[in-house]
N, C-alpha and C positions, 0 to 999 in steps of 0.2 A: 697774451697766446695764452691757449688752457693749458694743462698736465695732459701728458698722456699716457696710458696702465697700457702694458702689454703682456702678452701669456710670455712662457716659455718659449711657443713654437716661435710666436713672433717675432721674437728677440732672434732667433736663431736666420731667420731672416731677412733681418733689418743686415745681421752682420755681411750675411754674403751678398745680398742688393749691394752693401755699401763697399767691398772687398771689388764686387764688377766693375764695380762706376768707375772705380780709384783703378783699373786695371791690374789688381793686384792676385783674382782670379777669372778662369775665361767661364764664359758664361755658361757650359758643359760641365764643365767641374763643379758650378757654386748649382744646377739644379741637382748632379750626380749625388751629391750632400746632405740636401734638403732632402732629397727623393719625387723630384716631382719632373713632368717632362720639361723637355726644351721651350717649347712654346707658351710654358705655363712662367718657367723662369725668364722667359722673357717680356712677359706680361708685367711681373712680380715688378721688376728693372725699372719701364718703362712711369708706371708710375711710381716708383719711389722714384726716381727724378724728375718727377712733373712737381709732387705733393707730398714728399719725403716719406716720416715712417705714419705720416696720419693713413697712409693710401694700402697700408697693411692690416691696418685695421677691419675686423671683418663689421660689413657694412649692418647689418639684424641687432649688432651692442648697442643696447639700452634700448632695446624696442620690444614693447608687449607682443609674446609669440600670438600670431591670428589664431590657433586650437586652444589656448590658455582655457581651460576651464572658470566660469563666473564665478566670481566671487559669492552671488549669492545661490547661486545651487551649491558649493561646497556648505556652507553655512547652513541651508536646509537639508544639505543632507548629514550635517556632522549635530543637528537635533531630531532627526527620524533619528540617527543609529545611536542618540545615547541611551547607554542601559538602562533598561527598566520598559523603557519604548516598543513600539509593539515589532519593529525589524531591526532590535541590536543583533541578534543569533544565528542571522540568515546567513547562505552561505553566498559569494558572491554572485553568482550566474544567476540565483535565483532573486535576490536582489536586485538585480540589474532589469527581470523581467516587474516586477513587482514593481520600482518606481518609475518606468515606463508608462506601467498602465494603473493606478491606480491616483501618483502624482504628476505626470507629466515630466518626469523628468529624461532626459535621453543619452545618457553618459556609455564611452564602449567599457567594456568590461576589464582589461587591463588599465583604461584610468580612473575607472572606483576599485578597481583591490589596491593600485598607487596609494585613491589619493586618503583608503582604510586604513593602513600603514602608515601615513606621513601623519595622521591624527591620532594615532594610537589605538583603534579602535579594531587593530586583528594585528596576530603575532604570528609568526613565520611558524609554519610547523615543522616539527622533528621529523625527516623521513627514516623510518625504519630500513633493516637490511630485508631485503624482496625475500621472499619461500621462493623456490623452484618447484614448481608444478608441471602438469605435466599440461600444454592446451588443447581445450575439445571445440574443433571449428562447429561452428555452427551447423545445425539442420539444412535443408536446402528450400524445404517448402513450409508456407503457414500450414496449423494442423498437426505436424508431424511431432511434435513433442511439447506440452506443457510442464511446468513447471510449477507444484503446487506447497504451499505453505499455513503457518500460523503467526502470527507473529503478534504476544503478549506485548502492550506499553502502553504508556502516559498517555495517549495519545489525546487527549484536550489538557494536559497539564493543570492534574489536581481540581477541576472544575467538574467533572464525573467520575466516577469508581475506574479502576484500569480494566480497558477492553486488549480487545483482541481483535487484530485485523485478517482476517482471511481472504486469499489472492492467490492470484493464477495469472502464468503466464509465458507469454508460446516463445518456444526458445529461437526460431528460422526471425522473430520479427523483432523481439522482446517488446512484443505489446500486450498491456493489460485486460486480459478477458473476463477477471474476475474480481473482485472487492468487496467486501463485504463486513460488517463490523459484529460479533458476538460479544456476552459478557464474556467466555470463555474459547478454548478451542475444543470443538464440542463433537460429535456425530452428527446432530443434525444441522451443525455447520458447513461439514465437506457435502452431504448428501444435499445442501440446497446448490452449493456450489456446482459439483457435477451436473443436475438437475438444470441450471442456469445455461451454463456453459453447454448441453446439446441442444436444448428448443433454440438457446440464440446461432450460435455459431456449426453444430453438430457434433461428431463423435469424433476425438482425436485418435490418432494413433497409438499414442506412448501417453505416458504419466509419470513422469519422475517425482519421489515424495521422499519424503526420511521416513524411517522407525520405526515411526509414533505407534503405538500400539492400537487405536483405530483406525488409521489407516495398516498396520498388518498385524496380522494374531498371533501373540505370542505364543501357542498352545500349540505342543508337540503334537503328530501324526497318532491316531493310536495303533493297533493293531489289524484294526476291522479298518480305518481308514488306509493303513497301507495296502492291503491287500484290494478296495477298491479303488487303489490310485488316485486315491484324495487328501487334499491339505488345509488343515483346519485353515478360516476365511473368516475375519474381520465382517461388522455387517459393510463398512463400504467397500472394501475388499473383494464381494462380492458385489456387486451392483457393477464396476465395474469391466470385476468380469463378464458379466451377465449382458451388458452394453457391447463390450468386444473390446477394453482399451488394456494392452498389454503394461501393469502397472510392475516402475520399476525401483528399489527401495536403494537411496545413497548412501554408499558410507562413509561418507564425510559429510560436511556443510559446503567443504570448497567444491565437492562435486555438485553440487545443485546452487553454483554462486549465481546465475542468472536474477534466482529471486531473492537467494538472499542482498546482493547488491540493490535489489529491489527494494526491501527492507530498510537499508541505510537511505537511499532516497528518499520515501516516504516519510520513513520518523523526522526527517529536515524540514520536507517542503511541504507535505500535508496537516503538521502541526501549525504551521503557522500559518498555510491556507483556513485551517480552520478557525486557528484562532481570529484572523483579520475579519471573518465567516460572523464571528461571535458563536459559534458551536457550544451548546454547554451536554448536550444529550446525546445520546445512543439513537435515537430516533434521525433525528436531525441530523446527524455525522451522517447515516448512511443513506438520509435524502440526497447528501450535497455528496455523496462518492460518483453519480453517474456523471456531472458535468466537469466533476476532477477529471475522472478516466478519460475525458472526452480530447482535458486541454491536455492532460500526463503526455499521453500516446501523439498524439500532435507535434510535440515535442519529444522524444526520448526513442519515439515507433521506427523504424525501417524496413524497408523496403525486402523480401524475398527475394536470395540467389536463383530463386528458380519461380514464374511466376502464379505455375499450379498448384494448390491449394491440396492437403491431406485432407480435409476436414469431409465424413461422411456425413453427406445429408438426412435429414430426419422428420420425414412430412407427418406421420401421424405418430402419439406414442403414450402411453398408461404412467403417466407418471406416479401413480401415486402406486404403480407397482412395482415398477425401477428405482426410483427413486425416495426407497422409504427401507425404513427395518423391518424384520420380521421375525415371527415368532409362528410353530406349530403349537394347536390346539386338538381335541377331541371332540364333538360333536354327544350335547350330552341327549337321553333321551325324550326330552322338552324342546330339545331343538335349540340351545343354549352353548354358548361359550363361554369358560372363564376368564377374566382378564382382569389382569394387577386388583385383583378382590371387588370382581364387578362381576355382573353377567353379559352378556349381550346376549338377544335374541335375535335367532335369522328369521326374518319376515317371508312369508309364503309366499310360493311361486310355485303355478302349475307347471310350468318347464322345466322345474330340478328336479332331478330324482331325489330319493330317499335320503337324507342328508345322518340319520343317527348314526353315531360310531365310526364315521368318515374320519379321517385329519384334513383339516383346513389351514388358512396364514391367515394369521394377525398381522396386518402390513400398518407402520404406525410412520405418516410422511413426517416431514421439518416443521412443519406446523402443530406438531402433537391429535392430527384430526388419524382416527382409526379405520379402517377397509377392509373387509373381510374378502378371501379370493379360496376359491376351491379351481386349484389349479391357478387358471386365470381369466378363470369368471367369476365378477366382482358378484358380492350376497348382498342383499340390500338386510339391514340390522337394525336396530336400536338397545338402548341401554333401559335396562330392566332396574328399575326402583326396590328395593329391597322394603320390608318392613320397615328392617331394623332403622335404615336411611331417613324412615320418613320422620318430618319433626311431631316432636310430640307434643298436644295440648295441653295447656295447663289449663289442670283442675286447681280452684280456688282454697285454702280452706274454711271447716265451717266453726271453727273457732275463733271466738274473739281474737286482734292484734291487738298488739299493745298503743294507745294514741286513736282510739275507735271512739265513737262520740256516745253520751252517755244515753241516747235510746237505743243505739243498737246493743250496748253490755244488758239491757233493760231487757229485752228483747229474746235474746242467747239466754237468760236466766230464768225466762218462764219457761221459754223452749226442753232445756232440760229440767226443770219442774217439774214438768207435765210427762215426761217420759219416767222420772224416779218411781 
C-alpha cells in the first residue's frame, strides 16, 4: 500500500470525517467546523467510509494542467527575450502582439507576464505615490481639439543621429492624425503638420500646445500694436489664426497629457518596430510612419462620445499662401525684390498694375520654395543671377611652369627675346 500525502486542509477533513464515522460528532457540527454545507459534508463522509483517506485527495493531484504552457514555447520565448536580442526590452502588451504576428506564438498577456517574471527577465516596478490633479474629461467630438508637440529622442537607437518626431493627436478619440520625423523641432515641421491635417481632415476647432517660441511669440506688444489691438505672433501662430483655429498654450506638460502619454507609447513601441524593420535613416523612418499610424490607431484609438465631427472641411486652398512663413519686401524700380542676398525678378504680366514701390509678400513653404504674393495674387518670378555669382573663366598663365618640357621653355625664351 502506497503512502498518501495530505495537505493541512485535507488532514482537517479526515479528522472530522473520522469523528462522524465514530459518532463522536454530528454531521452538521463537522460541516460547520470545516466550512462546508451539509450536503458536501455528507458526500465527504460517504467517500471516506468507502475508500478511506484516499477519497479526500483532490483528483487532479499529480496531473499536468490542461492549460499549462508548452515547454517548447517557454524555451523559444526565453531565447527571443534574452538580453541583446531584438525583443528583450518590449513591454508585455507589445511583446504579445509581436510574438503572435511574427513568430506565431499565441500567449495570454497574464501568462506572458508571469513567465517573464519567473525566468527573471522582468522585475516588479516600484510604484510611486500618485500626484493628485483635477481630471479633464475628453471633448465629445472628433476634431474639437488637437494636441500637438515635438519629441526629440534617439528614435533609431544610435543607427542615425537623434531626430525629433512631430505629432498631433485628437483629444476626443486618441487618434493620431499626424506624425513626421524632422532633424529638430522646427517651424517648417509645424507648418507641414498644419498643412497635412487641414488638407486630409479639415480645420480643427482648437489646438493645444506648449509655450515653445515657434508656437507662441515671446515678443511684447509695442505701443502701436496696443493701439491697433494686435499681439505679436510667430509665423506658425499667424497661420493658425488665418485658418480660424483657436490656439491654447498649456501651462504644464500634465495639462496636455494626451500627447505626452503618446510619446511614452511611441518611444517604447515605435522604436522597437523600426528596429525590427531595419530602419536606419530619417527618410526610411518617414516612409514607415503611415503604415504604423494605421496599426497604432487600430490598437489605441476609440470612438468619440458624439458621432458628429467638428472638422471644418476645406475644398480648395492655396497651401503656399497659408502654410508658409512670410516677410514683406518693397518692389524696386526694375521690378525686382531683394531676398536673403539674392534678387528676385517679377515677370511681366499685362493684367498686373505697376508694382514699383508697392509692398509684396515673400512666402517660403516648408520645402523651402519661394512664392511672391500681392495680397492673395500669386506673382510669377525668377531668380536673377548676378555677375558676382557667375563662375569665373580660368586664365592660364603665359609664364612657364615648373615641370614643362624643354621645347616649351625654349619657345617661351625666344618669345621673350624677340620682345626685348
